[in-house]
N, C-alpha and C positions, 0 to 999 in steps of 0.2 A: 294691458288689461283685457284686451279681446281674447287672448289665448287662455286666460284664466276663466273667463266666462264660458268659453267653449269647453274647457276641461270640466267645469262644474256641470254643464248640461250633459256632457258625455258620461260623466260619472253617475249622475242621477239616473240616466237611462240604463246604465249598467246595473245599478242597484235594483231596478225593476226587472231587468232581464234575468238576473240570477235565479229568482224563484221560478221563472218560466222554464229555464233550463233544467232546474231540479224536477219540476213537475213532469217535464217530458221524459225524464229518466224513470218515473214511476208508472209509466203507461203500461208496462208489463211487469206487474209485481211478482215477487217470488212466491214460493209455496206458503200457504197460510201459517201464521204463527200467532202466539198470544200477543196482546197489545203491549205488554211491558217489554217483550223482546223487540217488538217492532220499533220502539223509540229509544232503545238503550244506547248502543254504540259507545260503551264505556262512559256512562253518564257521569258528569262532573258537577258536584254541588258546590255552590259559592254563597257567600253572605254579603255580596256587594250592597244590596238594598236593605241591610239590617234584618234579613230573614233568609232562611235557606231556600234555594231554588236551583233548578238546573241551569248550568251556564248557557245552554241552548235556548232557554226561555228568558234569559236576561236581555233586555232591549238596550244594549250598550256594548262597550268593548272591555273585556277583562281576560286575564289569563290565570289559570290555576296550575301550579306545579305540585304534584304529590310528593310527600316526604320520601316515599319509596323510590320514586323516579330520580329524585335529587341524589339520594344516597347511592343509587346504582352507578352513577358516573363520577362519584367522588366529590360532590359538592360539600364543602365544610362549613361555610358561613355565608352571610348575606352578601359579601363582596363577590362571591363566586357566581352570583346571579348576573353579573356583567356578561353580556353577549348571549344570554339564554332566552331573552324575551325581546322581540323587536320593539324598539322605542324606549326600552329601559336601559339606562346607563348607571352603573354603580361603581364608585371609586373610593378606595381607602386612601384619603389624602392626609398623610401624617397621623393616622389614627382616627380621623374624622370621616364618617361615612357620608358621602355625597351622592344623593339619588336624583337623577334627572329622568323625566319621562317626556318623550317627544319634544325635547329641547327646553322644557320648563324645569328649572331647578335653582339651587342656590349654593354659592361657594362661601357664604359668610359663616364661618365656623366659630366666631367669637361668642361670648356670652350674650351679646345683643342680637345675634342672628337667629333667624328662623328657617327651617327647611321649607321647600316648596312642595315636596312630596312627603306626606305624612306616613310615619312608620307606626304600625299598631302591633301589639302583642296580645293575641286573643281578644282583639277588638279594643284594647286599651291604648290610648294615645301615648307615645313615647316622645317627649320633647328632645331628648338627647340619646340617640341610638348607640352611642359608644358602648362596646362590650356586649351588645345584643347578638353578635355573630355566634357566640358559643351557645345560644339558645336553639340552634338547629339540631336538636335531638328529640326523639319521640314526638315528631311533628306529623300532623295529618296532611297539611298542605300549606303552600304559600300562595296567597292571592295577590296579583298585581292588577289593580283597578285603575284603568286609564281615566285621567281627570279632564276637567276639574270635578272634584267630589265635594265641593263646599257645602251643599245643602245637606248631604247625608253624613259627612264626616267632619265638617266644620273647618276651623282655622288651619291655614297652611297645608291645604290639600289641593292647591291650584294645579299641580302636575298630576295628582292622583294619590293613591295610597298603596302601601305594601303591608299586608296583614299576615303575620305568622300565626297559624292556627295549630294548636297542640291537640294531641289526643286527650279526651276527657275520660274520667272514670266510667267503667261499665257496670251496671247493676247486675247482680246475680252471676258474675263472671269471675272465676279464679284464673288468673293469667300471669305469666312472668316470661321474661326474655332476657338474654344476655348476648352481647356481641363483642368480639375481639377483632382488632384490626392491626396489621403491620403494613408499612409502606416505605418508599424511598425517603431520603432525608432523615432516616432513623425514626420515622413516624410510628407512634404507638397510640392506639385509641381504644377506648372501652365505653360502652353504654349499656345500661340495663334498665329494666322496667318491671314493676310488679303491680298488679291490679287485685285488690282484696275487697270482696263484698263484705258488708257489715249488715247482717240481716237481709231483708228483701228490699229495703228502701234506701240503703246508703252504700257507698263504696269509696275507697281511697285508691289513688294511683300515685305511685312514687317512681321517679325516673332520675337517673344520674348519668354523668358524662365526664370523660377525661380525654384530653388530646395533648400530645406533645410531639414536637419534631424539631430537628436542628434548623439552623438558619438557611434560608434560600440564598442568602448573600455569602460571598467569600472574600475575605481580606487577602489580597495577593501582594500587598506591600510589606515593607520591613517591620511595621509596628506590631503586627500579629495580635490585634485586639478583636473582641467580639463585634459582630455586625448584626444588622437588622433582620427581622422576619423569622426569628426563632420563637416558638410558642410553648407554653406550659399552662393549659387551661383546665379548669374544673367547673362543673355546673350541676345543680340539682333542682328538682321541681317536685312539689307535692300538691295534689288537688283532692278535695273532699266534696263529694256530691251527696246530697240528701234530698229525697223526694218523699216527704211524709204522707202526701196525698197525691192524687192524680192531677191536682191543680197547682201545687206549690213545688218549686224547685229552688234549692239553695246550693250554689257552687262557690267554694272557697279555694283559693290557690295562693301559693307562695313559691318564689324561685330565688336562687342565688347563683351568681356567676362571678368567677374570679379568673381574670386573664393576666398572666405574667409572661415575661420573655423580653425580647429586644425591640418590639414595636416596629414602626414604619418610618424610616428616615427619607425614603426615596433616594435617587441618585442625582447629584448635581453635575450637569453637563457643561457648566460654564468654562471649565478648563479646556476640554477637547474642542468645544466650539470656538473658543477664543484662539486656539492654535490651528484652526482651519481643518479640523478633523470632521469628516462626514459622519453623522450619527449612525448611518447604515454600515459603516466600517467597524463599529464597535461590536464585537462578537457577542458579548454577554454583558448587559447593563448591570448585572448583580455581582460581577467580579470587580471589586473596587479597591482603591487605596484608602484604607481607614486610618484614623488618627485617634489620639487621646485615650478614650476608654469606651467600653461597650455601652450601647444604649440600654435603658432600663425602663420597662413598662410595668405598671402596677394598677390594674383596673378592678374595682369591685362594684358590682351592679346587682341590687336585689330589689324585690318588690313583693307586694301582697295585693290581692284583689278579692272582691266579693261580687257575686252576681245573683240577684234574687228575682225570680219570676213567679207571677201569680196569674193563673188563667181564670179570668172573671166571666160573668155571664154576658155582660155587654161589651167588655173590652178587657185586654190583658195589661198587666203592669210589670215593668222591668226597672230595677234599680241596680246600677253598677258603680262601685267605688274602687279606687286603686291608690296605692302609694308606691312611688319609685324612689330609690336612693342610689345615686351614682357618684363614685369617686374615680376620676380618671387622672392618673399621675404619670407623666412621661418625661424622661430626661435623656437627652442624646447630644452627641457631637456628630454632625453629619460627615460622611466620607468626603475626601478631597476631590475625588474624580473616579470615573470608571476607568478600567484598564484599557490602554491601547499602546501599541509600540512607541516607545519614547516618552511615556508619561512621567517616569521617575526623573528623567533629565529635565523635562519641562517644569517639574515641581521643585527641583533643587535650586535654591538660591545661594548667595554668597556664604550663608551660614551652614550650608550642607543640607542634605535631605532630613537629617535628624531634627534640625531646627524647625523645618516645615511640619514634620509629623508631631513634634512636641508643642502642639497648639491646642489648648484646652478651651477654646471658645465653644460654648455649649448653650443649650436652652433647656428650660423646664416649663412644662405646661400642666396646670392643674384645673380640673373642672369638678366642682362638688355641687351636685344638684339634688334637691329634694322636691318632688312634685306630687300633687294630689289631683285626682279627678273625681267628679261626682256627676252622674247623669240619672235623671228620672224620666222615664218614657212611658206613655200610654199608647196602646196600639191595638189594632185588630187586623190579622192576616187572612181573614176569610172574606170572600167577595160578597156582593159586587163592589163594596167599598173596602179597599185596603188602605189603612191610614196609620199615621204615627205622629204624635205631638209630644214635646218634652222640653226639658231644660238641661243645660250642661254648664259645669263650672270647672275651671282649671286654675291651678295655682302652682307657681314654681319659685323656690328660693335658691339662689346660687351664690357660691363663692368661686371667683375666677382669678387665676394667677398665670402670668407669663413673664418669665425672667430669662435674661441671657447675659453671658459674660463675654467681653471682648478681650481675650487673652492676646498679649503681645501687640495688639493693634494700636495705631497712632490715632489720637483725637477721640477715640470711641472706646469705652470700657463696659458698655452693657446697657440694657433697658429693663424696665420693670413696669408691668401693669398689675396692680394689686387691687382687686375689687371685692371687698368683703360683704357688700350688700347689693345684690342684684335681684330684683323682684319682678315677677310677671303675674298678672291675674287676668282671667278672661271668663266671661259668661256669655251664654247664647240661649236663645229661644228658637225652636224650630217646629215646622209642621210639614208633612209630606203625605200625599194621598194618590192612590191609583183607583180609577173608577172604570168598571167594565160596562161600557155603553151597551154593547151586545156581548154575546159569548165569544166573539172574535175581535172586537174593537175595544181598546182601552186607552185612556188618557191619564196622564200623570202631571201633577203640579206640586212644587215644593218651595218653601221659603225659610230662610234662616237669618236671624239678626245676631251679630256678634259685637261685643265691646271688649277691647283690650286696654290694659294699663301696664306700663313698664316704668321702672325707675332704677337708678344705679347711683351708688356712692363709692368712691374709691380714689385712687391716685395713679398717675402715669408719670414715668420719669425716663429721661435719657441721660446716661452718665458719661461724663467726659472730664478728663483732668488735664490741666495745663502744666506740663512738666518741662522744665527748662534745660536745654543742652548747654555744653561748654560755651558756645557762642550766643547763648540766650535764645536760640531758636526754639519754637514750640511746634509740635508737642510730642513728647516721647510716650512709649507704651509702658504698660505694667504687666506683671504676671498675676492673673486672677482666674480662678476656676480650676486650679490644678487638683491633684488627688486629695480627696477629703472635703472639698468645698461644699457648702450647703447654704441654699437660700433660707431666709427666715420664713417666707411665705405667710402662712396664717398667723405666725407668731409676731409679725410686725406690730408694733405698738404706736409708732409715729406715722400719721397719715397727713398731717399738716406740718410742713417743716418750720413754719413760723411759730416756734414753740414759745417765744417770749411775747407774742401777740403785738409786736410793734408795727406790723404792716409791711415789713421788709424781711428778706431772708439773707442772713449773713453767710459767709463762706463756712463758718463753723457749723451753722445750722444745716447747711447742705451736707457736710460730712457726717453730722449726727444722723441725718435722715438716711444717708447711704449705708452707714454701718449698722443701723437698726434693721436694715433689710437683709443682712447677712447673719446667718446663724453660726457659721464656722468657716474660716478661711482655709484654703488648701495648704498642703504641706510646703509647696514651693511658691505660694503667693507672696508678693511683696507690697501690695497696695496698703495693707494694714501697717506695715513698717514705715512706709513713706509718710503716712498721716497720723502716726501714733501720737504726735504732739500737736496735731491740728494743722491748719494751712501754713504754708511756708512762703512768705512773700520774698521778692528779690532782695538780696542783701541781708537776709536773716543769718544770725551767727551760727546756729546749729542746723545745718542742712542735711537732709537724709541721703543715704547711699544711693548711687545711681546704677541702674542696670539697663544696658542697651539691648532691647528685646528683639530687634531686627538687625542682623549684621549687614553692613554695606549700604544702608540707606543714608539719607541726608543728615540724620540726627545722631550725634555722638556725645558721650559723657564728657564732663569737664576733666581736666588733667588730674584734679585731686580726687576724682571718683565720687563727686557729690553732685546732686541736682542743684541748679542755680536758683530754682523756685519750684513750688508745687502747690497749686491751688485748684479747686474745682471750678468748672464752668458754671455760670449762673443762668437762671431763666429756663431750666430744663425739667422742672418738677411742676406738673399740672394737676390741680385738684379736679376730680371728675364728679360732676353733679348734673344728672340728666333725668328727664322724665318725659313721657308722652302718653297721650290718650287717643285712641282711634276707634271708630266703629264702622261697620260695613254690613251690607246685605248680600247674601247669596240666594240664588233662585234657580229653578229648572222647570221646564215644561217638556212633555214628550207625548207622542202618539204612536201607537203600535197596533198592527193588524195581523191576525193569523189567516193567511191565505188558505192554509190547511193546518192540521195539527202539527205538521213537521216543517212548515214554511212560514217564517215571520218577516215582516218588514216594519221599519220604525224610522222615526225622525225625532231628534231632540235638540234642545238648546239648554245649556247649563253653564253656570258661572262659578268662579271660585276666587277667593282673595287670600293673599299672603300678607300677614300683618306688617304694618309700617313700624317705625321706631325712631331712635335718635343715635347720634354718633358721639365719638369722643369730643370733649371740650376743646375749643381752640384757645390755647393758652391756659393759664392758671385760672380755673373756674370761669372761663370765658363761655362764649356761645357754644351750645351743643346742637349742631344742625340736625334737623329732623327730616324724615322722608315718609312719603305716603305709602299706603298699601298698594301692591301691584295686583292686577286683576287679569283673569283669563275668561273669555267667553267662547264656548265650544258650540259649533254647529255640526251636526252629524246625521247622515243618512246611512241606514244599514239594513242588511238582510241576513237571516240565519236559516239554514236549510239542512234537512236530513232527507236522504232519498236512497234509492237502490240503483246500482249499475249492474244490470243483470240480477244476480242474486246476492250481490255484495253491498253491504250497508255502507253508505258514505255520508260525509258532511262537508259543506262548503258555506262559509260565511264571508261577508264582505261589508266594508264600511268606507264611506267617503267623509272626510272631516276637514274643518277649517277652524283654527283657533285665532281669536283676536286678542293679542297679548299687549295690554296697556300698562303704562307707568312702570315699565320693567326696571327692576332694581339691579344695578351693577355694584359690586363690591371690589374695591381695589386698595392696595397699600399705597398711600400718598403721604408726603410730608405735609406739615402744617402750612408751609409756604404754598404748596400746590393747592390745598383746599381753599386757602384765602383767595388765591388767584381764580379758582373755579367759581367761587361765590361772588366774584365781581371786584376783588381787590380790597385793600385796607379801608377804603372810603365806605364800603358796604359792610365790612365785617370788622368790628373793633377787636384788636388784639391787645390783651392786657400787657402792661409794661413789663419789661424784663422777662418776656416769654420767648424762648428759642423757637425759630421756625423750622428747625431741622428734624424734630421728632417725627418719626414715621408711624402712622396709625392706620387701622383699617377704617375705610370710609365707604358708606353706602349711600346711594342717591338714585332718584328716579331719573333714568337717562334716556329711555327709548320706548318705542312701540314697535312691535314685530307681528308678522303674520306667519302662521304655521299651518300647513295644509298637506293633504296627501290622501292615500288610500291604503287600507289594510285588508288582507285576506288570510283566512286560516281554514284548514280543512283536514280531512283524514279519511281513510278507507280501511276496512277490515278485509284483507286479501286472503286467498286460500293458504293452507298450510300454517295457520296461526300467525300470519304476518300482519303487523299493524304499521301503517304509515301515516304520520301527522306532519303538517307543515304550517308555517306562519310567515307571511311576507308583508313587508311594510315599505311603501314609497313615501318619503318625507322631504318636504321643503320647509326650511325655517330661516327667515331673513329679517333683518332690521329694515323697517319702512320709514320711520322718522326718528331722529335722535338729535339731541343737542351735541355740538362738538364737545368731546370729553378729553380730559387730560390723558396723555399717553403714560399710563401708570407703570409701564415697563422701565421708566427712567425716573430718577430722583431729581427734583429741581435744584438741590444744593450741589449735585455732582454734574449733571448734564442739563443745564438750564435751557439750552437751545433745542433739546429733544423732548423734555417734559412739558410739552405745549399741547394746546387743544388740537384735536384731530377729528375728522368725520368718520363715523362708523356706519353711516347709512348704506344699505345694500350688503352689509356683511352677513355671513352665515352665522347662526347661533352656535355656540360651542356644543360639542358632543351630539351632533345631529347628522349621522351618515345618511346619505340620500337613499341608499338601498340597504335593507336589513332583512335577513332571511334565516330561519331556523327550521330544521327538519329532524324528526326522530323515526328510526326504523327499528322495529322490534319483531322478535320471533320466539316462539316457545316450541320445544320438541318433547312432548310427553311420550314416555316409553313404558312398556309393560313390566320390564324387569330392572331398569336402571333409574327409575324416577323421571324427573323432568329437567331438561336443559333449556336455557333461555339466554338471550343476549339483547342488547340495545346498542345502537350506533347513533350518535347525535352529530349533526353538522350545523355550523353557523357561519354566516357571512356578514361582514360590515364593509361598506364602501368607505372611501377616505373621508376624513373629517378634521375639523380644527378643535383646539381645546381652549382658545381664548377668543374674545370678541374682536381682536384685531386681525385675526386670520393670518398671522405671520407677516403682515405687511411691514416693510421698512420704509417709513415715510421720507427719511432723509436720503436713503440710498436705494431707490426703487429698482435701479438697473443692476445693482450689485448688493443684494440684501445680505445682511449679516446673519450668520447661522444661529446666533444665540436668540434671535427673535422668532425662529421657526417653531411653530406650534402645530404643524401639520402631521397627521397620522395616516399612513397609507392604508388602503383597504387590505383585508385579511380574511382567511378562513380559519375556523377552529374545528377540531374533531374530538369527540369523547367516545369511549366504549366501555361497556359493562357486560360481564358474563356471570351466569349463575347456574347452580346445580342444586336441586332439591332431591336428596336420595329417596328411595322407595320407603314407604311407611306412612306415618300420619302427617308429614309435612312440617314437623317441628325442628328439623335440622336443615340448615342451608349453608352453602359455601358460595362466596362471591369474589370476583376480582374486577378491578376497574383500571382504566387509564384516563386521566383527566388531562386535557390539552395534549392530545396524542402527538401532534407534530411540533410540540414545544414552541408554539407561536406566542411570543412575548411582545406585547405592545403597550403603549402608554395609555393609562386610564385617566391620568390628570397630569398637567404640566403647569408649574408656577414660574413665571418669568418676572424678575425684578432687575434692578440695576446691576446686581452682582451675581444673580443666580439664574439658572435654568434647571430647576429641579423637577424630576420626572418620577412618577409613581406608576408601577407596572402591574399587569395582571399576573396571576400565579403561574409559575413555570410548570412544566410537565410533572405530574405526580401520578404514582401508581401504587397499588396495594392489593391486599387480599384480606378477606374477613370471613369469620365463621359466626353464624347466629344460631342460638339454641332457644327454642320456645318451650316452656314447661307447661 
């Protein structure tokens, strides 16, 4: 504790010293210049506080990335922000965008989950950001606002917010642009824009985008099937601005995004790790042994919004409404392994490599979300009182589906989570004010009350069939999910298998329920043939044909080629009925002081809450355990400074922060047996009769308290010869301080009961929190008299090593010889990007650009999922490069 107090005092002293250092540099000012130039240094405007202001005047920590700068180095979507902002971690986890800021985030990607970092699109809250990656066109900037931002932005902004800000229509401006791009992986892209004035008071802006490229993955196995990370995306946006008077502004907008391709399967390292292969010895994680069939992604995301502002005499009024409609549909069979020498031999069983490759175990995930937001705000942005009060309402209706098939597998033939009715509603009242006590000293206070309600109705099932061998051994496999197989999904009509209402579920009712969930069986499936005439008990006269799906195992067909029995396992269909209500209060206080017009110091305390909720039911319509909201309280001291070094304009900002992270929610995949054990055993948690304990579900719970602290510095200087240098440095410590012992969810209780036990995580480092994070941009422009202007940008980023799970790779059973499959450590790395541009002589309407993104082809894990049978890793984008031409009319 003593060293932390010392560090705090030293940091506070440094915060006060930075303005003094800056003032010392202004002792010999440069030649006189106008006031605007004296405070410019590439002024960046942000809307962190719900009003436009210079980033240098914002008493807090935020980063703004211009759309032009992102395009210059080949950034394509929101996942490419990974590694570009210290403290920000963005991972595409199987199509789910996971955002962490300074160690605060969420990996609960189910229909019951909420993000901890809120994503906004032109200030409109997006509850499900899937598909929003293709909105990165015709954008003005991306704002990363370090949280918590609960008072200003509301629910689920404990980590902060990411706001994508698009270009708005310009009045009295005719403008149009078109851009064409080609790159490696056969990439082809186009985007265009037109701005059309309508009289003197209105304008419309229309923008469009297309991107396609081949897969970043390569199937190097015998199957020769398509693999992940190929894209074919289209998007469009239209906005209409009308300002009939100087006081009234009406902005209407609509956008449409369609993303298709092969999605994101990740790479399962279970096979090489189980065979003692060092992950560092795998040359390329995207060269894989694929199987079955190509993944298929189909995402449609569209929305409409309206923003109406009126400038009144005493105060201003703003009303914002939006509607978002998302359908995410992804179906995939994950690759068997990354390539390494000897992999085919390790994958080859007694049935040969073809039997291994001919496994159509697959999954399909569907999210269908319709959400509405309404906000009415009264405000005044003119001093000495700057204030805002208002009300916010959010509503989301979802359909969620997750289905899998267990092709060839023994004991297990698939799972289904089918939730046709998932509802969330939230309303909030808020007030925030900043008062200028003097022309230099300001104080801020804000308060927000939020109430959330959630409910869900649906069904979860684990499918298994008892198929008898010649010696009556159980249980053989089936063929299911082969070519042409289709889940019923939304077309399911039976949600309660007890169709006769007698209080028990017969074997025939289980089969009826199972078959109702399948729209069409595959060409080589045999499960429909086995149960064509219903369950087959032992000794039945007409037994179905037997197929030995795994050569050389313990299970063999009878001599007559028939199954000795065929019945479904009971107790594995659970009705899902859950609901929760929760309310919380967010607040903030802040004091800021202008030492000079270019030197600001501030101190703030702010809070944020991520909504609580409930889990899957334990057993059939059994208990649905709830969890509370998690909260973050931020304490921050900071200083922002602009000054001269000789005659060079410079900027240096610094902040010292401490986050108190309480009731931290962990989400893990646990079996029902593990959850019952975690909650104190059957004596505390009644389990309905005939309920299997083997079903694996996503389970969220308040598990820990953590502290997150550190210091952040950013600065820049305009050097001679049109050189610009900017940097951002973060030192971060994030560790669990108190926690209940939690189940080691890397193991399943029904498979490894001695390892799926309670373990301590106290002292562990929070996932995705490199201790040192650094980014730098170096730019230069070369204007010439006869050849136009040449310019370039070089970007560098560094992340020290970090972990991706809360267990930090620890092997509790074998601490002296840890198993590789539990390793979740990511080594430190550097990344580099470069962009080059040429604007020919003339009016500047023609421009040529080239870029290299990830110059050294540094590929590292953005997320790792470790379960009993998997170690699946999702990676950052490989090196991409391309060239483009842009014409402005």
